[in-house]
N, C-alpha and C positions, 0 to 999 in steps of 0.2 A: 183707847183713848190715853193719849200721853200728855203730859204738861208742854211738850214741845211742840202741840198743836198752832195753828195761827190764832194771832189775836183777834184778827177780823180789821175793819177799818175805821178812821178816826173820822166821823161826821160830824163836822163843826164848822161853823162860819161865824168868824169874830164879828160882834154888835158894833166895835169902837174901830176907829184909825189906832194906827201904831202910838203906843205911849213910848214918851223917851226912855232912853235905855235905863239910866240911874233910877228913875220910877218903878221901872218893871222890877229891877234889881231890889230895890227898896221894900217893894210890896211883899216880896218873898218873906222877909223878915219882919216886918209890920204886919200888914193887912192879913196874909194867910199865915201868919205864925203859928195859930193854935192848928189847922186843919192840914197844913202842907209841912213847913218848916218843923215844928216841933215832931209830928210824927216821922218825918224822915230821919232826924238825928236820932230818935227814939229806936228807929230800927237799925240803925248803924250801931248804935250802941248795945240794943238787947240781943243782936246775932253776930257782933263783932266782924261786920263787913267790912270796915276800913281799920287798918292796923299802921303801927308805925313802919315806915319803910315801904310801904306799898307803892306800887307804880299800875293804877288802874286804866284800863282801856274802856272809856264811855261809849257804848253803841250810841249811835246817831241813825235814825230811822227818817227823821224828819216829820214825825208825829208829834202830838202835842205830848205825851208821854216822855217821851225822850229827850225833847226840848228843854221840858220843864226839869229833867233829871241834871242835863248838863249844866244849868243854871244852879241848882241845888248844889253840886258837886263845887261849882266855883265859889259858892258863898261859904260852903264848910270849909274849904281851904283857905278863904280869906279869915273866917272867924274861929275855925277850929284850934284845937291844941296838939293835934297830931303832923309829923312831916311826912307827906307822901305826895306823889306826882301824878299826872293824868295825862291822858291821850283821848283826844276825841276824834273817832273812827266811825266813818260810813262806809259800809259794803254796797256798791252800787249793784243790783242784781240784775240791771237792765232797764233802768226807768226812762222814760219819754223824756226827751230833751227839757221840756216844759217844767216838768216836775223837779227834775234835778236842778233847773234854774231856781225855783221857787225854794228848794231845800237850801241851796249856796245863799241865796239872799237872806233867808231868815238866820241863818246862822252868822252871816256877816253882820247881819243888825244887832244880834243879840251876843255880838263878841265873844263867840266860840269858834275857836282855831280848829277848823274841821279838816280832816284828812281824809280825802275820798279816795278809794281803790276800786277796781273793775273786779266782777266775778262774773257777768253772763249767766246768773243761775236761773232767771226766767226762762231762757230759751232752752237751757238742759233741763229742766223740770218737765218742760212742755213736750220735751221727746220723750222723755221716760217714765213720767208719772201722769199722763193724760188725766186721767179718771180721779185720782186723788192726791192733787199736787200739793197740799197745803204742808201735808206732813214730811213729804220728800223736801221741799223747800226749806222748811223751818231746820231740820235736820242739817241742809248743805250751808244754809246762811249762819248756823251755829258753828260748824266746822272753820268756814271762811273767817268767821270772828276771830275764833281761836288761834288760827293760824297767824293774822295779821297782829294780833295783841302780843303774840310769841316773838314775831318778828322785831315789834317794838320794844321787847324786854319787858313786858307787863307779865304779872303775876294773878292779875284779876281783870275779869271782863266783867262789866255792870249793863243789867238791862232794865228797861223801864216798865216792868210788870209791876201793876198796882194791886190794893184791896181787892178791888173785883175781879180782876183776873184770876186772883187766889180762891176766892169761892165759887165762880164759874168754873173754874177747873175742875175743883173738887166736885160739883155737881155734874160736870160733863162726864166724868170719871164712874160715880155713882150710878148715873142714869143711863149712860150708853155704854161705859165699858165693863161695867159689871164687878167695878172695883172699887176700893178706896183709897185713893190717892191725890194727895195733894201738891201744890207748888211751894217747893221749900225755898226759904229767902237766901239759901247760898248751898252750893253743891259741888264736887270736886269733878274736874274732867277725867274721863274714862281713856282719852286719846292725847291728852297733853298734859304731860307730867307736870306736877306743881301748880297747874292753873286751876283757879276757880272761878265762877260763875257768881254772881252777887244781885241781889233785887233790892236795891235800897229805898224803894217807893212801897215796900210792902203793905206799909199801915196805911197809904193815901188812897182816900174815896176818889173815884173817878170824876163825881160831880165837882169836886172843888178843883181838881186840874181843868176841866172845860171851865170854871168860872175865870181860873187865872190867867188862860190863854185868851179869853173872850176879852177880859178887862184889860190887857196887854195890847189887844189888837193885833196880834199874830196870828196868821194864816198857816196854821200847820198842814202837812201834806194829809192828803185820804191815802185810802187805798190804792197803791198804785199797779196791784198784780189784776191783769184783766184776765189772765187765766183762771184765777178760782173763781172771779166774780162770772164768767162767764158758762164754767163747768159746774160748781156744784154751790150748793147752799149750805148756810153758816149756822151750824147747830148752837154756836155761842150766843146768838142774837135770841134763841129760842129760850136758853138759860136764862138771859137777861130778864125776858119778859117774862118768866115765871117767877124768878125773885122779885120782880117789881110787884107783881100780883100778890105774894105771899105778905110784902111787907103792908098791904092795905089793912091786914087783920093782925099782923104778927110785925109791929114795926122793927125789931131788932132780929129778926131772921137770918139776916147776912152776917150779923155778929156771932149768932150760934153758929153758922156753917162754918165761921172761921175758926171759933173754938174747939170746934168738933174736932179738927186735927191735932189739938193740944191735950185732948181728955181722952184719949182712946185707953178703954178698959181692956186689958190683955185678958182678962178672967172671964170676959163676957164676948169674945168674936172666935167663930167656927175656925178660922183659919187665916195665916198670915204669911209673907212671903220676906225671907231674908239672905241676902247674897244669891239672889236668883233660886235658891231651894223653896219650895213650899213646906208649910208645917200644918198639922191639924190640931184642934184641940184636945183630940183624943191622946195625944202624945204627952200632954199634961195629966190628963184624966187618969190614965193607967198607970202613973209613977206612982 
């Protein structure tokens, strides 16, 4: 199991009509300051995700996470102290025309200057990875994003993974992959020199993303991939349910899962892997 496995679908229906754009933007700094804006800027600061002179490709899927991330970056550029540039890109893997229209309409309303480019990934994945499409799709989409970002002169690609994605990935790896591996806030591309992937929504809890979207009256895209919907179940939803059940008796269990990746005791593990080489605790024991 890998941290590039699919995130699943956004199941979200707005309660309200669309709010005016200036009200939506103001709410990020005011109403959701504590739970969204502050956590966004803290992740940027803690992990040095945005630096002077960066040119960042903000990847837009049309879901609630990436739409909010785009607005957060616009607010950071407006209110922040660093000089950096933004490109808002959307890789069309083969969306239905109605889905694509909704994506474009949302971005126009939110004043996100979107650049859409075609990839036809859904068709390719359905042909070569019929049984387990999500892993292959995620890898191909990542490569397509890196390629477009490089073409635009960017040195970073931003993805909208949030706090819950991080802890769910950790648990997926432990329970189904038999390894301890989390979703990092940034990493270097292996195939695109000097390109980094960053996750600036690393600290933001999904519930507040939903609340922001519903309050704004924005209707984000649901999962657009019928391949995955028809052919496989989604283990991530099982993990979501498991964590929700655990929180009934241990309210901070999600925070403990998150912190566990920061507090690994190298003196108390059986083995580890570094640079694709496996090591055993016996190596240290016999020194």
